[in-house]
Backbone as JSON Lines, residues from 0, in Angstrom:
{"i":0,"aa":"Q","n":[0.82,-1.21,0.0],"ca":[0.0,0.0,0.0],"c":[0.85,1.27,0.0]}
{"i":1,"aa":"L","n":[1.97,1.22,0.74],"ca":[2.84,2.4,0.77],"c":[3.44,2.69,-0.59]}
{"i":2,"aa":"R","n":[3.86,1.62,-1.28],"ca":[4.46,1.8,-2.59],"c":[3.46,2.42,-3.56]}
{"i":3,"aa":"L","n":[2.22,1.92,-3.51],"ca":[1.18,2.45,-4.38],"c":[0.86,3.91,-4.0]}
{"i":4,"aa":"A","n":[0.81,4.19,-2.71],"ca":[0.53,5.56,-2.27],"c":[1.6,6.52,-2.76]}
{"i":5,"aa":"R","n":[2.87,6.1,-2.65],"ca":[3.97,6.97,-3.11],"c":[3.88,7.2,-4.62]}
{"i":6,"aa":"L","n":[3.53,6.13,-5.36],"ca":[3.4,6.23,-6.81],"c":[2.27,7.2,-7.18]}
{"i":7,"aa":"L","n":[1.13,7.07,-6.5],"ca":[0.01,7.97,-6.77],"c":[0.36,9.41,-6.42]}
{"i":8,"aa":"E","n":[1.11,9.59,-5.36],"ca":[1.52,10.94,-4.98],"c":[2.44,11.54,-6.04]}
{"i":9,"aa":"Q","n":[3.34,10.72,-6.59],"ca":[4.21,11.2,-7.67],"c":[3.41,11.55,-8.91]}
{"i":10,"aa":"I","n":[2.43,10.72,-9.23],"ca":[1.58,10.99,-10.39],"c":[0.82,12.31,-10.2]}
{"i":11,"aa":"A","n":[0.35,12.51,-8.97],"ca":[-0.41,13.75,-8.69],"c":[0.46,14.98,-8.84]}
{"i":12,"aa":"G","n":[1.74,14.85,-8.52],"ca":[2.64,16.0,-8.61],"c":[2.17,17.14,-7.75]}
{"i":13,"aa":"E","n":[2.41,18.35,-8.2],"ca":[2.03,19.55,-7.44],"c":[0.81,20.24,-8.03]}
{"i":14,"aa":"G","n":[0.2,19.63,-9.02],"ca":[-0.92,20.28,-9.7],"c":[-2.14,20.46,-8.82]}
{"i":15,"aa":"V","n":[-2.97,21.42,-9.18],"ca":[-4.2,21.68,-8.42],"c":[-5.44,21.35,-9.25]}
{"i":16,"aa":"E","n":[-5.25,20.93,-10.48],"ca":[-6.4,20.6,-11.31],"c":[-6.95,19.23,-10.89]}
{"i":17,"aa":"A","n":[-8.18,18.96,-11.31],"ca":[-8.9,17.77,-10.87],"c":[-8.13,16.47,-11.15]}
{"i":18,"aa":"Q","n":[-7.47,16.38,-12.33],"ca":[-6.76,15.14,-12.64],"c":[-5.55,14.92,-11.73]}
{"i":19,"aa":"S","n":[-5.04,15.98,-11.1],"ca":[-3.94,15.82,-10.14],"c":[-4.46,15.53,-8.74]}
{"i":20,"aa":"L","n":[-5.61,16.12,-8.4],"ca":[-6.14,15.95,-7.05],"c":[-6.7,14.56,-6.81]}
{"i":21,"aa":"A","n":[-7.23,13.92,-7.85],"ca":[-7.81,12.58,-7.67],"c":[-6.76,11.58,-7.19]}
{"i":22,"aa":"P","n":[-5.59,11.47,-7.85],"ca":[-4.6,10.53,-7.32],"c":[-4.05,10.96,-5.96]}
{"i":23,"aa":"A","n":[-4.0,12.26,-5.71],"ca":[-3.54,12.73,-4.4],"c":[-4.49,12.27,-3.3]}
{"i":24,"aa":"R","n":[-5.8,12.38,-3.56],"ca":[-6.8,11.92,-2.58],"c":[-6.69,10.41,-2.35]}
{"i":25,"aa":"E","n":[-6.46,9.68,-3.45],"ca":[-6.33,8.22,-3.31],"c":[-5.08,7.87,-2.52]}
{"i":26,"aa":"A","n":[-3.99,8.58,-2.78],"ca":[-2.75,8.36,-2.02],"c":[-2.96,8.66,-0.54]}
{"i":27,"aa":"L","n":[-3.66,9.75,-0.25],"ca":[-3.95,10.11,1.14],"c":[-4.74,9.01,1.83]}
{"i":28,"aa":"D","n":[-5.72,8.47,1.13],"ca":[-6.53,7.39,1.7],"c":[-5.67,6.16,1.99]}
{"i":29,"aa":"L","n":[-4.75,5.84,1.08],"ca":[-3.87,4.69,1.31],"c":[-2.92,4.93,2.49]}
{"i":30,"aa":"Y","n":[-2.36,6.12,2.57],"ca":[-1.5,6.43,3.72],"c":[-2.26,6.31,5.03]}
{"i":31,"aa":"R","n":[-3.52,6.78,5.01],"ca":[-4.36,6.68,6.22],"c":[-4.58,5.23,6.62]}
{"i":32,"aa":"R","n":[-4.84,4.39,5.62],"ca":[-5.07,2.97,5.93],"c":[-3.84,2.34,6.56]}
{"i":33,"aa":"V","n":[-2.66,2.72,6.08],"ca":[-1.43,2.2,6.67],"c":[-1.31,2.69,8.11]}
{"i":34,"aa":"M","n":[-1.62,3.98,8.35],"ca":[-1.57,4.51,9.72],"c":[-2.55,3.77,10.63]}
{"i":35,"aa":"D","n":[-3.69,3.34,10.09],"ca":[-4.66,2.6,10.9],"c":[-4.08,1.3,11.43]}
{"i":36,"aa":"T","n":[-3.22,0.68,10.63],"ca":[-2.64,-0.6,11.05],"c":[-1.26,-0.44,11.67]}
{"i":37,"aa":"D","n":[-0.56,0.63,11.34],"ca":[0.79,0.88,11.88],"c":[0.93,2.36,12.2]}
{"i":38,"aa":"A","n":[0.54,2.71,13.41],"ca":[0.54,4.12,13.82],"c":[1.95,4.71,13.85]}
{"i":39,"aa":"L","n":[2.98,3.85,13.86],"ca":[4.36,4.35,13.92],"c":[5.05,4.38,12.56]}
{"i":40,"aa":"S","n":[4.28,4.23,11.49],"ca":[4.86,4.28,10.16],"c":[5.22,5.73,9.8]}
{"i":41,"aa":"V","n":[6.5,5.99,9.73],"ca":[6.96,7.35,9.41],"c":[6.55,7.72,8.0]}
{"i":42,"aa":"T","n":[6.66,6.79,7.07],"ca":[6.31,7.07,5.68],"c":[4.83,7.44,5.54]}
{"i":43,"aa":"A","n":[3.97,6.65,6.18],"ca":[2.53,6.92,6.1],"c":[2.2,8.24,6.79]}
{"i":44,"aa":"T","n":[2.8,8.48,7.95],"ca":[2.48,9.69,8.71],"c":[2.93,10.94,7.96]}
{"i":45,"aa":"T","n":[4.13,10.92,7.42],"ca":[4.59,12.09,6.67],"c":[3.8,12.26,5.38]}
{"i":46,"aa":"G","n":[3.36,11.13,4.79],"ca":[2.51,11.22,3.59],"c":[1.18,11.89,3.91]}
{"i":47,"aa":"V","n":[0.57,11.5,5.03],"ca":[-0.69,12.13,5.45],"c":[-0.45,13.62,5.74]}
{"i":48,"aa":"A","n":[0.66,13.94,6.4],"ca":[0.96,15.33,6.71],"c":[1.08,16.17,5.43]}
{"i":49,"aa":"R","n":[1.81,15.65,4.45],"ca":[1.99,16.38,3.19],"c":[0.68,16.58,2.46]}
{"i":50,"aa":"L","n":[-0.04,15.48,2.28],"ca":[-1.23,15.54,1.43],"c":[-2.43,16.18,2.13]}
{"i":51,"aa":"S","n":[-2.54,16.05,3.43],"ca":[-3.67,16.67,4.11],"c":[-3.56,18.19,4.04]}
{"i":52,"aa":"G","n":[-2.34,18.7,4.08],"ca":[-2.16,20.14,3.92],"c":[-2.55,20.58,2.52]}
{"i":53,"aa":"R","n":[-2.14,19.83,1.54],"ca":[-2.43,20.17,0.15],"c":[-3.91,20.08,-0.16]}
{"i":54,"aa":"L","n":[-4.58,19.09,0.44],"ca":[-5.99,18.85,0.13],"c":[-6.93,19.48,1.16]}
{"i":55,"aa":"N","n":[-6.4,20.31,2.03],"ca":[-7.19,20.99,3.07],"c":[-7.97,20.0,3.93]}
{"i":56,"aa":"D","n":[-7.32,18.91,4.3],"ca":[-7.94,17.89,5.15],"c":[-7.48,18.14,6.58]}
{"i":57,"aa":"V","n":[-8.25,18.93,7.33],"ca":[-7.86,19.31,8.68],"c":[-7.77,18.1,9.6]}
{"i":58,"aa":"T","n":[-8.73,17.2,9.48],"ca":[-8.73,16.0,10.33],"c":[-7.46,15.19,10.12]}
{"i":59,"aa":"G","n":[-7.07,15.01,8.86],"ca":[-5.84,14.28,8.56],"c":[-4.61,15.01,9.06]}
{"i":60,"aa":"A","n":[-4.61,16.33,8.93],"ca":[-3.46,17.12,9.39],"c":[-3.3,17.01,10.9]}
{"i":61,"aa":"I","n":[-4.4,17.02,11.63],"ca":[-4.34,16.88,13.1],"c":[-3.78,15.52,13.46]}
{"i":62,"aa":"R","n":[-4.31,14.5,12.82],"ca":[-3.85,13.14,13.1],"c":[-2.35,12.99,12.81]}
{"i":63,"aa":"A","n":[-1.93,13.55,11.69],"ca":[-0.52,13.44,11.32],"c":[0.36,14.18,12.32]}
{"i":64,"aa":"A","n":[-0.05,15.39,12.71],"ca":[0.76,16.17,13.66],"c":[0.88,15.42,14.99]}
{"i":65,"aa":"M","n":[-0.22,14.82,15.45],"ca":[-0.17,14.08,16.71],"c":[0.72,12.84,16.59]}
{"i":66,"aa":"S","n":[0.65,12.17,15.46],"ca":[1.51,10.99,15.26],"c":[2.98,11.39,15.16]}
{"i":67,"aa":"L","n":[3.26,12.47,14.44],"ca":[4.65,12.93,14.33],"c":[5.2,13.34,15.69]}
{"i":68,"aa":"A","n":[4.33,13.89,16.54],"ca":[4.76,14.24,17.9],"c":[5.2,13.0,18.67]}
{"i":69,"aa":"E","n":[4.48,11.9,18.46],"ca":[4.82,10.65,19.15],"c":[6.09,10.02,18.57]}
{"i":70,"aa":"L","n":[6.32,10.23,17.28],"ca":[7.45,9.57,16.62],"c":[8.8,10.25,16.9]}
{"i":71,"aa":"T","n":[8.78,11.54,17.17],"ca":[10.05,12.25,17.33],"c":[10.6,12.1,18.74]}
{"i":72,"aa":"G","n":[11.91,12.04,18.82],"ca":[12.59,12.01,20.12],"c":[13.02,13.38,20.58]}
{"i":73,"aa":"D","n":[12.94,14.36,19.69],"ca":[13.33,15.74,20.0],"c":[12.14,16.43,20.68]}
{"i":74,"aa":"L","n":[12.3,16.8,21.95],"ca":[11.19,17.34,22.72],"c":[10.69,18.67,22.17]}
{"i":75,"aa":"R","n":[11.59,19.49,21.63],"ca":[11.15,20.77,21.07],"c":[10.32,20.55,19.81]}
{"i":76,"aa":"V","n":[10.74,19.59,19.01],"ca":[9.97,19.26,17.79],"c":[8.62,18.68,18.18]}
{"i":77,"aa":"R","n":[8.62,17.8,19.2],"ca":[7.35,17.24,19.68],"c":[6.41,18.37,20.12]}
{"i":78,"aa":"C","n":[6.94,19.33,20.84],"ca":[6.16,20.48,21.3],"c":[5.54,21.2,20.11]}
{"i":79,"aa":"R","n":[6.34,21.44,19.07],"ca":[5.85,22.17,17.89],"c":[4.7,21.42,17.21]}
{"i":80,"aa":"Y","n":[4.85,20.08,17.05],"ca":[3.79,19.29,16.42],"c":[2.51,19.34,17.25]}
{"i":81,"aa":"L","n":[2.64,19.27,18.57],"ca":[1.46,19.32,19.44],"c":[0.77,20.68,19.36]}
{"i":82,"aa":"I","n":[1.56,21.75,19.29],"ca":[0.99,23.09,19.11],"c":[0.24,23.16,17.77]}
{"i":83,"aa":"D","n":[0.86,22.61,16.72],"ca":[0.21,22.62,15.4],"c":[-1.15,21.9,15.46]}
{"i":84,"aa":"A","n":[-1.17,20.73,16.1],"ca":[-2.42,19.97,16.2],"c":[-3.46,20.76,17.0]}
{"i":85,"aa":"A","n":[-3.03,21.4,18.08],"ca":[-3.96,22.18,18.91],"c":[-4.52,23.36,18.11]}
{"i":86,"aa":"E","n":[-3.67,24.04,17.36],"ca":[-4.14,25.18,16.57],"c":[-5.17,24.75,15.52]}
{"i":87,"aa":"L","n":[-4.93,23.59,14.91],"ca":[-5.88,23.08,13.93],"c":[-7.22,22.74,14.59]}
{"i":88,"aa":"L","n":[-7.17,22.17,15.79],"ca":[-8.4,21.87,16.52],"c":[-9.17,23.14,16.87]}
{"i":89,"aa":"L","n":[-8.45,24.2,17.17],"ca":[-9.1,25.45,17.55],"c":[-9.58,26.25,16.34]}
{"i":90,"aa":"G","n":[-9.17,25.81,15.14],"ca":[-9.59,26.51,13.93],"c":[-10.99,26.1,13.5]}
{"i":91,"aa":"D","n":[-11.38,26.6,12.34],"ca":[-12.74,26.37,11.84],"c":[-12.87,25.11,10.98]}
{"i":92,"aa":"G","n":[-11.77,24.59,10.5],"ca":[-11.83,23.47,9.56],"c":[-12.14,22.15,10.23]}
{"i":93,"aa":"G","n":[-12.23,21.13,9.42],"ca":[-12.46,19.78,9.94],"c":[-13.92,19.37,9.8]}
{"i":94,"aa":"D","n":[-14.19,18.14,10.22],"ca":[-15.54,17.6,10.1],"c":[-16.08,17.26,11.48]}
{"i":95,"aa":"A","n":[-17.28,16.68,11.48],"ca":[-17.97,16.37,12.74],"c":[-17.21,15.36,13.6]}
{"i":96,"aa":"S","n":[-16.32,14.58,12.99],"ca":[-15.58,13.59,13.77],"c":[-14.66,14.23,14.81]}
{"i":97,"aa":"L","n":[-14.38,15.52,14.65],"ca":[-13.53,16.22,15.62],"c":[-14.32,16.66,16.86]}
{"i":98,"aa":"G","n":[-15.64,16.54,16.8],"ca":[-16.46,16.87,17.97],"c":[-16.97,18.31,17.94]}
{"i":99,"aa":"T","n":[-17.65,18.66,19.02],"ca":[-18.19,20.01,19.16],"c":[-17.05,20.99,19.42]}
{"i":100,"aa":"S","n":[-17.37,22.26,19.39],"ca":[-16.32,23.26,19.65],"c":[-15.78,23.11,21.06]}
{"i":101,"aa":"I","n":[-16.61,22.71,22.01],"ca":[-16.13,22.5,23.39],"c":[-15.21,21.28,23.43]}
{"i":102,"aa":"D","n":[-15.6,20.2,22.75],"ca":[-14.74,19.0,22.68],"c":[-13.38,19.35,22.07]}
{"i":103,"aa":"R","n":[-13.43,20.1,20.99],"ca":[-12.19,20.48,20.3],"c":[-11.32,21.34,21.2]}
{"i":104,"aa":"S","n":[-11.95,22.26,21.91],"ca":[-11.22,23.14,22.82],"c":[-10.58,22.33,23.94]}
{"i":105,"aa":"D","n":[-11.32,21.36,24.48],"ca":[-10.77,20.51,25.54],"c":[-9.58,19.7,25.04]}
{"i":106,"aa":"R","n":[-9.72,19.13,23.84],"ca":[-8.62,18.35,23.26],"c":[-7.41,19.24,23.0]}
{"i":107,"aa":"A","n":[-7.66,20.45,22.49],"ca":[-6.56,21.37,22.22],"c":[-5.85,21.74,23.51]}
{"i":108,"aa":"G","n":[-6.61,21.96,24.58],"ca":[-5.99,22.27,25.87],"c":[-5.1,21.13,26.35]}
{"i":109,"aa":"G","n":[-5.57,19.91,26.18],"ca":[-4.74,18.76,26.57],"c":[-3.46,18.66,25.75]}
{"i":110,"aa":"L","n":[-3.57,18.94,24.45],"ca":[-2.37,18.91,23.59],"c":[-1.39,20.02,23.98]}
{"i":111,"aa":"L","n":[-1.91,21.18,24.31],"ca":[-1.01,22.29,24.72],"c":[-0.35,21.98,26.05]}
{"i":112,"aa":"E","n":[-1.06,21.31,26.95],"ca":[-0.42,20.89,28.21],"c":[0.71,19.89,27.94]}
{"i":113,"aa":"R","n":[0.46,18.96,27.02],"ca":[1.51,18.01,26.64],"c":[2.68,18.72,25.98]}
{"i":114,"aa":"A","n":[2.39,19.74,25.17],"ca":[3.45,20.5,24.51],"c":[4.32,21.19,25.55]}
{"i":115,"aa":"L","n":[3.7,21.78,26.55],"ca":[4.42,22.47,27.6],"c":[5.2,21.49,28.47]}
{"i":116,"aa":"D","n":[4.66,20.31,28.64],"ca":[5.37,19.26,29.37],"c":[6.63,18.83,28.59]}
{"i":117,"aa":"A","n":[6.52,18.77,27.27],"ca":[7.66,18.4,26.44],"c":[8.72,19.49,26.44]}
{"i":118,"aa":"D","n":[8.29,20.74,26.38],"ca":[9.23,21.87,26.35],"c":[8.69,23.0,27.24]}
{"i":119,"aa":"P","n":[9.06,22.99,28.53],"ca":[8.55,24.01,29.45],"c":[8.99,25.43,29.08]}
{"i":120,"aa":"D","n":[9.97,25.57,28.19],"ca":[10.42,26.89,27.77],"c":[9.64,27.43,26.58]}
{"i":121,"aa":"S","n":[8.65,26.68,26.11],"ca":[7.88,27.11,24.95],"c":[6.85,28.17,25.35]}
{"i":122,"aa":"T","n":[7.18,29.41,25.08],"ca":[6.21,30.48,25.38],"c":[5.04,30.42,24.4]}
{"i":123,"aa":"D","n":[5.26,29.87,23.19],"ca":[4.14,29.7,22.25],"c":[3.07,28.82,22.87]}
{"i":124,"aa":"A","n":[3.47,27.66,23.4],"ca":[2.51,26.75,24.01],"c":[1.87,27.4,25.23]}
{"i":125,"aa":"A","n":[2.69,28.07,26.05],"ca":[2.17,28.68,27.28],"c":[1.17,29.8,26.96]}
{"i":126,"aa":"E","n":[1.48,30.64,25.99],"ca":[0.57,31.75,25.66],"c":[-0.75,31.23,25.12]}
{"i":127,"aa":"R","n":[-0.7,30.23,24.25],"ca":[-1.93,29.69,23.68],"c":[-2.76,29.02,24.77]}
{"i":128,"aa":"L","n":[-2.09,28.28,25.66],"ca":[-2.8,27.6,26.74],"c":[-3.42,28.61,27.71]}
{"i":129,"aa":"A","n":[-2.69,29.67,28.02],"ca":[-3.22,30.7,28.92],"c":[-4.48,31.33,28.33]}
{"i":130,"aa":"T","n":[-4.44,31.64,27.05],"ca":[-5.61,32.23,26.39],"c":[-6.8,31.29,26.44]}
{"i":131,"aa":"L","n":[-6.53,30.02,26.13],"ca":[-7.61,29.02,26.1],"c":[-8.21,28.82,27.49]}
{"i":132,"aa":"R","n":[-7.38,28.67,28.49],"ca":[-7.89,28.42,29.85],"c":[-8.63,29.64,30.4]}
{"i":133,"aa":"R","n":[-8.16,30.85,30.07],"ca":[-8.88,32.05,30.52],"c":[-10.26,32.14,29.86]}
{"i":134,"aa":"E","n":[-10.3,31.84,28.56],"ca":[-11.59,31.87,27.86],"c":[-12.58,30.86,28.44]}
{"i":135,"aa":"R","n":[-12.07,29.75,28.92],"ca":[-12.92,28.69,29.46],"c":[-13.1,28.82,30.98]}
{"i":136,"aa":"H","n":[-12.56,29.89,31.56],"ca":[-12.65,30.14,33.01],"c":[-12.09,28.96,33.81]}
{"i":137,"aa":"Q","n":[-10.9,28.51,33.39],"ca":[-10.24,27.38,34.04],"c":[-8.92,27.81,34.67]}
{"i":138,"aa":"G","n":[-8.99,28.92,35.43],"ca":[-7.8,29.47,36.07],"c":[-7.06,28.49,36.96]}
{"i":139,"aa":"P","n":[-7.72,27.77,37.86],"ca":[-6.99,26.84,38.72],"c":[-6.23,25.75,37.95]}
{"i":140,"aa":"R","n":[-6.84,25.3,36.85],"ca":[-6.14,24.28,36.04],"c":[-4.9,24.89,35.38]}
{"i":141,"aa":"L","n":[-5.02,26.14,34.93],"ca":[-3.88,26.83,34.34],"c":[-2.76,26.97,35.37]}
{"i":142,"aa":"V","n":[-3.11,27.36,36.58],"ca":[-2.12,27.51,37.65],"c":[-1.4,26.2,37.91]}
{"i":143,"aa":"E","n":[-2.16,25.12,37.98],"ca":[-1.56,23.8,38.23],"c":[-0.56,23.43,37.12]}
{"i":144,"aa":"T","n":[-0.97,23.65,35.88],"ca":[-0.1,23.31,34.73],"c":[1.14,24.19,34.72]}
{"i":145,"aa":"F","n":[0.96,25.49,34.93],"ca":[2.09,26.42,34.86],"c":[3.04,26.25,36.03]}
{"i":146,"aa":"R","n":[2.53,25.87,37.2],"ca":[3.43,25.63,38.33],"c":[4.34,24.43,38.04]}
{"i":147,"aa":"A","n":[3.79,23.41,37.37],"ca":[4.61,22.25,37.0],"c":[5.63,22.66,35.94]}
{"i":148,"aa":"A","n":[5.19,23.48,34.98],"ca":[6.09,23.89,33.89],"c":[7.22,24.78,34.4]}
{"i":149,"aa":"I","n":[6.93,25.65,35.34],"ca":[7.95,26.6,35.81],"c":[9.1,25.87,36.5]}
{"i":150,"aa":"R","n":[8.8,24.7,37.07],"ca":[9.86,23.91,37.7],"c":[10.86,23.37,36.66]}
{"i":151,"aa":"G","n":[10.37,23.14,35.43],"ca":[11.26,22.62,34.39],"c":[11.8,23.68,33.45]}
{"i":152,"aa":"A","n":[11.24,24.89,33.5],"ca":[11.67,25.95,32.59],"c":[13.06,26.44,32.92]}
{"i":153,"aa":"K","n":[13.81,26.8,31.89],"ca":[15.19,27.26,32.09],"c":[15.38,28.72,31.63]}
{"i":154,"aa":"T","n":[14.63,29.16,30.64],"ca":[14.83,30.51,30.12],"c":[14.06,31.51,30.98]}
{"i":155,"aa":"S","n":[14.68,32.68,31.14],"ca":[14.02,33.71,31.95],"c":[12.71,34.15,31.3]}
{"i":156,"aa":"E","n":[12.66,34.19,29.97],"ca":[11.44,34.59,29.28],"c":[10.27,33.68,29.66]}
{"i":157,"aa":"A","n":[10.51,32.38,29.64],"ca":[9.46,31.42,29.98],"c":[9.07,31.55,31.45]}
{"i":158,"aa":"I","n":[10.06,31.64,32.32],"ca":[9.79,31.73,33.75],"c":[9.0,33.0,34.08]}
{"i":159,"aa":"I","n":[9.37,34.1,33.45],"ca":[8.64,35.36,33.67],"c":[7.18,35.2,33.25]}
{"i":160,"aa":"F","n":[6.94,34.64,32.06],"ca":[5.58,34.49,31.58],"c":[4.78,33.55,32.48]}
{"i":161,"aa":"L","n":[5.34,32.38,32.75],"ca":[4.63,31.39,33.57],"c":[4.34,31.92,34.97]}
{"i":162,"aa":"G","n":[5.36,32.51,35.59],"ca":[5.19,33.02,36.95],"c":[4.2,34.16,37.03]}
{"i":163,"aa":"T","n":[4.26,35.06,36.06],"ca":[3.35,36.2,36.06],"c":[1.91,35.74,35.88]}
{"i":164,"aa":"E","n":[1.69,34.77,35.0],"ca":[0.34,34.25,34.8],"c":[-0.18,33.54,36.04]}
{"i":165,"aa":"V","n":[0.68,32.74,36.68],"ca":[0.28,32.08,37.93],"c":[-0.11,33.12,38.96]}
{"i":166,"aa":"A","n":[0.73,34.16,39.1],"ca":[0.47,35.2,40.1],"c":[-0.86,35.92,39.83]}
{"i":167,"aa":"K","n":[-1.11,36.25,38.57],"ca":[-2.35,36.96,38.22],"c":[-3.58,36.13,38.56]}
{"i":168,"aa":"V","n":[-3.57,34.86,38.12],"ca":[-4.73,34.0,38.37],"c":[-4.89,33.73,39.86]}
{"i":169,"aa":"A","n":[-3.77,33.46,40.54],"ca":[-3.84,33.19,41.98],"c":[-4.4,34.39,42.73]}
{"i":170,"aa":"R","n":[-3.95,35.58,42.36],"ca":[-4.39,36.8,43.05],"c":[-5.83,37.16,42.69]}
{"i":171,"aa":"D","n":[-6.13,37.2,41.38],"ca":[-7.42,37.74,40.93],"c":[-8.57,36.74,40.96]}
{"i":172,"aa":"E","n":[-8.29,35.48,40.66],"ca":[-9.38,34.51,40.59],"c":[-9.45,33.61,41.82]}
{"i":173,"aa":"M","n":[-8.3,33.17,42.29],"ca":[-8.27,32.21,43.39],"c":[-8.16,32.89,44.75]}
{"i":174,"aa":"R","n":[-7.83,34.16,44.75],"ca":[-7.65,34.93,45.99],"c":[-6.65,34.28,46.93]}
{"i":175,"aa":"D","n":[-5.57,33.78,46.31],"ca":[-4.52,33.09,47.07],"c":[-3.23,33.9,46.94]}
{"i":176,"aa":"L","n":[-3.04,34.86,47.86],"ca":[-1.87,35.73,47.78],"c":[-0.56,34.98,48.05]}
{"i":177,"aa":"T","n":[-0.63,33.96,48.88],"ca":[0.59,33.18,49.15],"c":[1.11,32.54,47.87]}
{"i":178,"aa":"L","n":[0.21,31.95,47.12],"ca":[0.59,31.33,45.84],"c":[1.09,32.38,44.86]}
{"i":179,"aa":"A","n":[0.43,33.53,44.82],"ca":[0.85,34.61,43.92],"c":[2.25,35.1,44.26]}
{"i":180,"aa":"I","n":[2.5,35.31,45.54],"ca":[3.82,35.8,45.97],"c":[4.89,34.76,45.7]}
{"i":181,"aa":"D","n":[4.58,33.5,45.92],"ca":[5.54,32.43,45.64],"c":[5.92,32.41,44.16]}
{"i":182,"aa":"A","n":[4.94,32.6,43.27],"ca":[5.21,32.62,41.83],"c":[6.11,33.8,41.47]}
{"i":183,"aa":"M","n":[5.86,34.96,42.07],"ca":[6.69,36.13,41.77],"c":[8.09,36.01,42.35]}
{"i":184,"aa":"R","n":[8.24,35.26,43.42],"ca":[9.59,34.98,43.94],"c":[10.39,34.18,42.91]}
{"i":185,"aa":"R","n":[9.72,33.23,42.29],"ca":[10.38,32.41,41.26],"c":[10.79,33.29,40.08]}
{"i":186,"aa":"V","n":[9.94,34.25,39.73],"ca":[10.28,35.19,38.66],"c":[11.48,36.02,39.07]}
{"i":187,"aa":"R","n":[11.5,36.5,40.3],"ca":[12.61,37.33,40.78],"c":[13.93,36.55,40.75]}
{"i":188,"aa":"E","n":[13.87,35.26,41.09],"ca":[15.1,34.43,41.04],"c":[15.63,34.33,39.62]}
{"i":189,"aa":"A","n":[14.73,34.18,38.66],"ca":[15.15,34.02,37.26],"c":[15.53,35.34,36.62]}
{"i":190,"aa":"A","n":[14.86,36.4,37.01],"ca":[15.09,37.72,36.39],"c":[14.92,38.8,37.45]}
{"i":191,"aa":"P","n":[15.98,39.07,38.22],"ca":[15.86,40.03,39.33],"c":[15.4,41.42,38.9]}
{"i":192,"aa":"Q","n":[15.67,41.78,37.65],"ca":[15.29,43.13,37.19],"c":[13.83,43.21,36.78]}
{"i":193,"aa":"H","n":[13.11,42.08,36.73],"ca":[11.75,42.08,36.22],"c":[10.77,41.63,37.31]}
{"i":194,"aa":"V","n":[10.42,42.52,38.21],"ca":[9.42,42.19,39.2],"c":[8.44,43.34,39.3]}
{"i":195,"aa":"P","n":[7.41,43.3,38.47],"ca":[6.4,44.38,38.54],"c":[5.67,44.3,39.86]}
{"i":196,"aa":"S","n":[5.0,45.36,40.21],"ca":[4.23,45.4,41.46],"c":[3.13,44.36,41.39]}
{"i":197,"aa":"L","n":[3.09,43.49,42.37],"ca":[2.09,42.42,42.36],"c":[0.8,42.88,43.0]}
{"i":198,"aa":"L","n":[0.86,43.67,43.99],"ca":[-0.37,43.99,44.75],"c":[-0.87,45.37,44.46]}
């Protein structure tokens, strides 16, 4: 199936006309079938990633990004793939199999938490997760995730962002000044020159 899928993809080339898209769709379907039986197939996963982007198949692109995240040993690359999958879930594309907007938002939040776990220094993952959790009024969950991430973060930029967000949510939503002050202490340790007024 992989050999046939690669052949069909070559036949399709880069064209956008109907005669090029038909073999591309068939190749995508074959790559998907291989992924169904072998989720760790790099060839099938990268084939789905390539063709789903070309054919505007959001569901396939999400699946490919999640699989590529599992296949890579590089934690920063894993983080990037998980962010990509989360962004696709939060977008408008895809079909009913992705669930309701709330389901998609919940899944995206889980992927962003995994991305931050893979790379605690990823401010991209942290910023997207903070926005999502605030929109969903899930401040305590954000604090829990960011407190775990701040322990693994190494860059001052990440520590400042994570600590400041924890402090804001702890102070404004949870009314926990001890937790807020503790977060700002961590920021001060990482960046002594950056300690805005907390109270």
